N, C-alpha and C positions, 0 to 999 in steps of 0.2 A: 299447573301446580295442583297436587292432590289435595283431597279434603282435609286430612289431619294437618298437613303442612300449611294449607291456607288458613285454617283456624289458628294455628300457632303464630303465623305471621300477623294476623289481625289482632291477636292478643298482645303481641309485642308492641304493635303500633298504638294499641289502646292504653298501654302503660309505659310511656316513653321514659320516665325517670328511672324506674326499676330496670328497664331494658338497657338504658344507657350506662348505668352504673355497672351492671354485670358485664356488658360488652367491653367497657373500659378496663375492668379488672382482668378479664380474659386476655385482652390485647396486651396489657402490660406484662402479664405472666409469660406470654410467648415472645414479646418483643425484647424485653430487657436482656436476656442472655444472648439472643441472636444479634441485637443491635450493638451490644457491648463487644461481641466478637468482631463485628464489622468495623467499629470505631478503632479497636486496638490494632486490627490489621492495617487500616488506613493510616493510623498514627505511626505505626512501624515503618511503613513505606515512606511517609513524609520525612521522618527523622533520619532514616538511613540513606535516602537518596542523596542528600548533600554530603553525608559522610563518605559514601561510596565514591563520590566524584573527587574527593580530596585524598591523594595518595598517602602523604605523610605530614605530620606536624612536629615541629621541633620547638621546644621551650624549656624553661627552667624546671628542674625537678620539683614535683609537688603533685597536686591532684590532677590526674589524667582527665577526669570528667570535667573539671572546671576549665582546663585548657581547651578541651573540645567545644564545650558549650559557648565559651566566650569567643573563640576564634571562628567557629563555623556558624553559630546562630546568633552571635553578638548579644548573648544573654549572660547572666551570672556576672559576678564581679571579675575584673581583669585578673589573669593569673599572675603568679610571681614573675616579675620582669626578667627578661634576658637582655642581651645587648646586640648591637649591630655586627659585632664580630662573628656572631653565629650565621648571619647572612653570608658573610665572606667565607666562612668555614664550609658551608654547604656548597657554595659556588666553586670553591677550590677543589672539591672532590671530583668535579666533573660528572657526578652521578645524577644530579638533579638541578633543576632551576629553582632558585630561591625567591619567594615572594614574602616580604616582611609585612607584619601587621602591628600597628600601634593602636592600642585600645585604652579605654578608660575615661575619655572626655565625652561631653555631650553638648549639643546645641539645641536648646529649647525642647529637651526631652528625647532627642534623637541621637543615637550613638555616632561619634566621630571616629572614622576608621582611617588611620594613617597608613598608606600603602604606596605601591607603585602602579604604573599603567599596566603592568603585566597582570595585575589582579583582574582587570576588566576583561582581558582576553581569556584568562583562565576560567572565569565564571560565565563567560559568554554574555557579558553585559554590553548593551548597545545604547548609545546616546540618542535620545528622541528629540531633544532640543539643545541647541548650543553646541558645545564641544567638551572634550575632556580638560581637566586642569593642566595648565602648562607652566605656570609660574608660581612662585611662593605666594601664599595667601589666597589662592583660589580653591574652590570646592565644587564637587559634583554631587547632586542630590539624587537619592533613590526616588522612584515614582511616588510612593506613598508619602515619603517625607516632604517632597515638593508640594503635593496636594494639601497636606496637613498644615504646612507652613505658609502656603499661599505665595510661593516664590517661583520665579522663572529666571532664565539666564539674564545676567545684569543686575539681579537683586543682591541684597547684602544680608549676611547672617552672622550673628555674634555668638562665639562659643561661651559656654557656661563655666564660670569659675568653680573650682572644686570646693572652696570654702568662702564664706562671706568676707572674712577679714584675712585675705591672703596677701601679705605685704612683700613676701620674698619669693613665692613660688609662681604658679601659673597665674595668668591674668587673661581677661576676656580679649579675644582677637576678632576684629571685624573682618569677615571673609567675603569675597565676591563670588557669586554663583556663576560658574562658567558653563554649566550644562545640567540637564536633567536626564536621567536614564529611563529607558523604556521599562515597563513593568516586567519583572522576572518571576513574581509570585514566590519569592524567597525572602529571607531576612534582609537581603541587600536593599530591598525596596524601602526600608525604614532608615537607612544609613545616610550619613553625610561623609563623603569621601574627600580626603585631602592627601597631599603628598606627605611622606614621612617627615620631611624637614618642617613643613607647616605644623605638624603635630608637635614637633620639638619646640617650635616657637610658642605654641599654646602652653606647653609644659614649663616654659620659662628658660629653656636651655639655649635658645637663640633669641636674639633681640636686635632691634635697630634703634638708633638714637641720633640726636642732632650731631652735626659735624663739630667736634670739639676744637677743630683748628680754625673754625670760622670765627670772625670777630664777635658776632652776636652770642657766641657760646661762652664768652669769657667768665661769666658768673657761675657757670657749671664746672669750671676747671679748679681742681684742688691743688694740683702741682704739675709742673712741667720739668722734665729732665731730658733734654735733647729731643729726640723724636717720640719719647714716651710721654703720654698725657694721662694723668689720673683725674677722674671725674669725681665730683661730690654728689650728694644725694639729690641735688636739684636738677640733675641732667634729665632732659625730656626723652622718655622712651616712647616709641611709636606703638600704638595699639591697632594700627591698620597699615597694611602693606600696599603702597601705591607705586606707580612708576617713578614718582619723584623721590621716594625714600627707599625703594627696594634694594639699592646698592649698599645701603647702610646696615642692612641686616646681616649678621654674622654669628658664627658659633665659636666657642672657646674650647680648647682641649682636643682630645683625641676622639673623633667621631665614632671609632670602633667601640668605645665604651658607652656610647649613648644608648638609652634604653628603648627596647621594643617589647611587645608582648609575646609574639610567636613568629615562627617562620613556616610558611607552607612550602614543603619540598616536593616539587613536581618531577617525580622520576618517570622516565619513559617506559619502563617495563619492570616486571617482578624481580628480575635479577638485580637491577640497579637499586630497587627498594631494599632488598635483602642486604646488599653490600653496604648501603648507607646506614641501615639500622645497626649493622655490625660495628660501625665506627663509634657508636655511642654506648658500647657495652662495658667499658672500663669500670673498675671498682670506684675510682675517684672521679668519675664523670659527673659534672655538675648539671648537665643537660639531659633531657629525655627526648627520644623520638618515638612516636607511636602512630599506629594506624587508626584513624578516627572511627572506621567502621567496626573495628574490634571493640572499642570503648562503647559505642552505641549498642552493639549486640549485648554486651554485659548489662547495660542499663535496661534494655528491653526484656532480658531474662528476668530481671527483678519485676518489671511491669507485668509479665505473664504470670509470675508467681503470685503477685497480688491479685491478678485477675481470677485465678483459681479460687481464692478465698471469697472474692466478690461474687462469683457465680454460685458458690456454695451458699452464701448468705441469701442470694436471690432465690435459690431453690427452696430454702427454708420459708422465706416470705411467700413464695408462690404456693407452697403446700398449705400454708395458713390461709391464703386468699382463696384457694380452691375449696378448702373446708368451709370457709365463710359463704362462698357461693352455693355450695351444696346445702348448707343450712338455710340459706334464703329460699332455695327451691323447695325444701321440705316444709318450711313454714308457710310458703305460698300454697302448697298442696293442702295443708291443714285449714288455712283460711278459705280455700276454695272447695271445702268439703261439700257444702250444699250445692255448689255449681256442678260438681262432678256427679252428685246424687241425682240432680235434675236431668243431666245428660243421659244417665242410665234409665231413668223412669220414662223418658220420651222415646226410648227404643234404641239408644246407642249401646252397642256391644262394649263390654268392658275392655276388650282388646283394642277397640277403636278409640276409646277414651284414653287408654294407656298410650296409644300411638300419638294422640294429640299432645299429651303431656311430654312425651319423649321428643316430639318435633319442636316443642318450645325450647328444650335444652339444645337441640341441634341448631336451631336458628340463632340462639345467643352465641354458641360456640363458633358457628360459621362467621357471624358478624365480627366476633372478636379476632378470629384468625385473619380475616380479610383486612381489618384495621391494622393488625400487627404487620401483615405483609406490606401494606401501604407505608407504614412508618419505616420499615426496613428498607424499602425501595428509596424513600426520601433520604434516609441516612446514607445509603450507598451512593446516591447521586450527588448529594451536597455535603457529605461528611468531610471530604478532602478540603473543600473550600472553607468549611468552618474551622477545620484544624489549622489550615494556613493562617486564617484570620486570628485564631487564638494564639498561634506562635508569634505572629507579628504584632499583636496588641501589647 
């Protein structure tokens, strides 16, 4: 290390508070725009990866972004409901495989996703413990949901009622945990998966109750007309599906009209996707079909636009910080006037004294840039994990 640089280094060590503040300021000036760029890029990859793996989404007409966020990321409020007939409609075209999604309910803060077993194969979800749901009233937990709830196969989980005083609508259903999924590092880790019919039971569209033909149910019978039995309000409805009462659970009306939130249409190729999208182009069409990746690209364009303004604001703040740092150096020179004068009197050339002072600036700038590089490296290394944790929180 040369003489001026050594003296500059010793001066920096002799004044740690001043040096630390200046280094931190320089590091932030360099890191903020670069780190923001890294985070935006990683966020874009995290958000679009799931959208790119989902060919098409079918749902009721409304907000495309709301449909994508709720169906793919299990966020946002549920979209406008569609019906089971849309599953049959997609399957009938022969252009895609239909995977239904029923959203909107929760169990202790975790979203309940009503779907079919095809969803697990489509998302590449594997059971780490237990098995997939097989009968009405069973559920499969995502890895993070199981850990947060402290549940394992054989445990029980109760769905949350939408309202405190819900006398006619959905009611809590005690579900048995059939299995726990392996971590996938996606929103699926936070979910509670059930069969669509189980979701309908939670919604109050399907129910099971005591056998009204049994002698002990006489007090619950309002009227009998041949084989038709009308129950009164005292009939006991089951809030848990067990092998003993599973046969009593049933649904009334046309199942095609039963609500679901969306349909994932898994088309095998681009031609099939284009043909299927063409089926939903009518003026009186009540449904929409969209490519999730296109919706997310539009969202990211907005994010990038905002990023430009943020970077501009950072540039203004950085200029002010640099000006402040320069002022600190100038004030330091004035305060060190006698020190500089002494160096000259003991034989130090003015150019050597200037080299020492310039070296102090170089030391501070170098330390600041090194710190910024370290922060950028940490961001690029752990940014994706932090983004996933933020998305799943």
